N, C-alpha and C positions, 0 to 999 in steps of 0.2 A: 219586524212584523209583530212581535210580542208587545212591544211598546205601543204600537198603534192600536192593537186590540184592547190593551189596558185602558188607553185613553178613551176609546169608543165606549167601553163598558162603564165608565165613571158616570156618564149621564144616561138616565133611563130612556129619554127620547131618542138619542143617537143610537143607543144600543138596540132599541126596537126597530128603528129605521134600518140599521145595518142587517139585522136578522131578517127583516122583510125583504130587503134587497137580495140577500143570499137565497132566501126561499124562492123569490121570483126568478132569478137567473138559473139557479140549480134546477128548479121545477121545469123551466123552459127547455133546458138542455136534456133533462131526463125524458120529457115528453117527446122531444125530437128523436131521441134514441129509441123510444118505444115505437114511434111511427116508422123509423128506419128498419125495424125488425121485419116489417111486411112490405116495405118499399126498398128500392136499391139504396144502399148506404151502409156505413159501419154502425149498425144498431147497438151491438154489444159495447162498442167503444163509447157511444153516446150515453148509454145507461151508466156505465162505470164513471164517466166524466161527470155526469149530472149528480150522481151519488157522492162523488168526491167533493164537489162544490158544497152540497148540502151537509156533508159530514163535518165541515169546518165549524158548523154551529149547532147541529142537531145530533143527539146520541142515537136516535133510531136509524138515522141515515148511515152512521158509522157501522152498525151491525149489518145493515142491508148491503153496504159496500163490501164487507168481508165475504158475505155469501155470493155477491155478484162476481167478485174477483175469483173466488173458488170455481164458480161455474165457467167463467171465461178461461181459466187455466185448464179445466177439464175439456172444454171444447177445442182449445188449441192443441192439446195433446192428442185428442181423437183425430183431428185433421192431419196432424203429423204422421200418425200411424197409418191413416188411409193413403197418404202420399207415399210413404215408404213401401206399403204393400203394392201399390200401383207400379212403382218403379221396378219392383222385384217380380212382378207378374202374378203375384198371389192375390186371392180375394181377401178383403179386409174382414177381420173377426167381428162377429155381431155381438153386441152387448145385451 
């Protein structure tokens, strides 16, 4: 993959076309993830996947991806705590 990226970056036109394609695909997946936050579907997964695609070419997306992963991990842990407390018959702790 590294060899492929080096080859793409040699020519300005192919480099811009590649970045445009990454922006288009990553943006579409990210937008679908945002829509799925209010409709049925794996919204957080779509957002993280869209940011991962964008992070291959854009530094701003890399930092946003780190924040999104941290939020996803936090939500996962909170869901696990709720499930544990339901099984034990206790009420979940409020944050």
